[in-house]
C-alpha positions as MATLAB code, in Angstrom:
seq = 'MTDETPTRRDDTGRFVKRTAETVNAMSRTSDEGVHPMAKVLFGWTETKGIGAMLFWGGALLSLALVLADLVVHRHEQINFANSVGFYGLWGFVSFAFVVLMGWPLGHLLRRDENYYGDAGGPPADIDPELDGAAPGAANGKPGDDV';
ca = [
      47.600   82.651   88.885;
      50.633   82.491   86.803;
      54.282   82.985   87.895;
      55.643   85.944   85.726;
      58.905   85.901   87.329;
      61.822   84.627   84.331;
      63.419   81.650   85.458;
      66.924   80.986   86.539;
      69.573   78.095   86.950;
      70.012   77.085   90.845;
      72.806   76.055   92.400;
      72.282   72.474   91.387;
      71.840   73.465   87.757;
      67.695   73.135   87.647;
      65.760   75.602   86.242;
      63.735   77.128   89.347;
      61.400   80.250   89.657;
      62.086   82.231   91.886;
      58.533   81.940   94.185;
      59.522   78.188   93.825;
      62.923   78.570   95.501;
      61.605   80.966   97.780;
      59.019   78.500   99.116;
      61.304   75.433   99.150;
      64.038   77.208  101.166;
      60.894   78.425  103.484;
      60.402   74.433  104.015;
      63.894   73.374  104.865;
      65.013   73.219  108.214;
      68.171   75.468  108.420;
      71.452   74.781  110.102;
      70.465   75.270  113.705;
      68.150   72.583  113.354;
      64.908   74.814  113.922;
      62.016   74.846  110.844;
      61.402   78.167  109.743;
      57.929   77.698  110.537;
      58.637   77.089  113.828;
      60.406   80.600  113.899;
      57.373   82.419  112.694;
      55.064   80.526  114.884;
      57.088   80.446  118.512;
      60.024   82.893  117.835;
      58.742   85.455  120.186;
      59.465   83.277  122.931;
      63.208   83.852  122.708;
      62.585   87.468  123.440;
      64.465   88.529  126.594;
      62.499   88.461  129.582;
      59.355   86.870  128.110;
      59.074   84.434  130.829;
      59.166   87.574  133.230;
      56.397   89.459  131.381;
      54.298   86.017  130.953;
      54.401   85.720  134.814;
      53.306   89.293  135.594;
      50.572   89.041  132.901;
      49.295   85.885  134.266;
      49.777   87.323  137.904;
      47.761   90.623  136.901;
      44.943   88.925  135.454;
      44.652   86.515  138.837;
      44.343   89.799  140.791;
      41.891   91.362  138.166;
      39.699   87.774  138.139;
      39.868   88.024  142.230;
      38.949   91.602  142.573;
      35.869   91.232  140.018;
      35.001   88.146  142.547;
      34.119   90.935  145.231;
      31.551   92.623  143.391;
      29.649   89.634  141.359;
      27.126   88.494  143.489;
      26.533   84.785  143.498;
      23.322   82.671  144.445;
      25.003   79.357  145.892;
      23.726   76.392  147.199;
      26.613   75.820  149.219;
      27.627   79.156  151.775;
      31.110   78.342  151.630;
      31.002   78.394  147.551;
      30.335   82.243  148.332;
      33.531   83.138  149.338;
      36.168   85.101  147.376;
      38.356   83.110  145.278;
      36.614   79.842  145.921;
      36.815   78.759  142.584;
      40.003   79.386  141.500;
      41.278   77.750  144.770;
      39.042   74.686  144.008;
      40.903   74.495  140.557;
      44.235   75.060  141.709;
      43.460   72.119  143.902;
      41.347   69.795  142.094;
      44.259   70.051  139.481;
      47.119   69.508  141.953;
      44.940   66.406  143.088;
      44.996   65.654  139.462;
      48.632   65.541  138.990;
      49.385   64.058  142.658;
      47.751   61.230  141.751;
      49.710   60.481  138.455;
      52.553   59.200  140.519;
      50.733   56.362  142.834;
      48.977   55.573  139.440;
      52.463   55.032  137.912;
      53.206   52.705  140.363;
      50.530   50.415  140.059;
      50.724   50.586  136.520;
      54.447   50.711  135.779;
      56.191   46.790  135.265;
      59.187   45.960  136.992;
      62.592   47.052  135.870;
      63.563   43.121  134.637;
      59.995   42.563  133.289;
      61.110   41.173  129.911;
      64.116   39.182  131.412;
      67.761   40.016  132.151;
      69.298   41.732  129.055;
      72.803   40.403  129.453;
      71.964   36.595  129.049;
      69.715   34.345  127.695;
      65.886   33.985  128.563;
      65.073   32.155  131.528;
      62.677   29.216  129.618;
      66.123   28.070  127.396;
      67.135   24.464  128.171;
      70.627   24.800  128.970;
      71.742   21.399  127.424;
      70.875   22.476  123.711;
      73.887   24.046  123.314;
      72.871   26.419  120.749;
      71.944   23.681  118.238;
      69.115   24.676  116.003;
      65.955   21.908  116.636;
      66.265   19.442  114.106;
      69.850   19.682  112.825;
      70.685   16.429  114.668;
      67.664   14.374  113.338;
      69.232   13.902  110.230;
      66.393   15.775  108.073;
      67.029   15.977  104.171;
      70.106   19.250  103.171;
      71.901   18.166  106.120;
      75.337   17.979  105.128;
      76.371   15.074  107.439;
];
């Protein structure tokens, strides 16, 4: 497959074919800081009222599934699992439990603010009598200008 378009010079003076220039322009981030592919994939999210449409679409889908649950006959071993909307409620409670368990787990795993020591001063395990001299500097090693 070849590009039959004539070559021309771009802004910098290079010879560039139009197709290559178009592809190159699509891969560059605009002045707004948004990549062109991001506009193609997610540009629909900037539409006015899209949040309300998604909310009401999800609400209608949930309502339709609960209404469909009225006519579906299940053969469950546990009686309360036959109730209307049980699986939706079970899923919501399970998800909420997992999300809320992140708080105590974070407290259990998170390190203290000063775990690595005070940022303003020297480490606590440094001998204060060293006066900042490099180790071995006072021993008269070769290369010292004494």
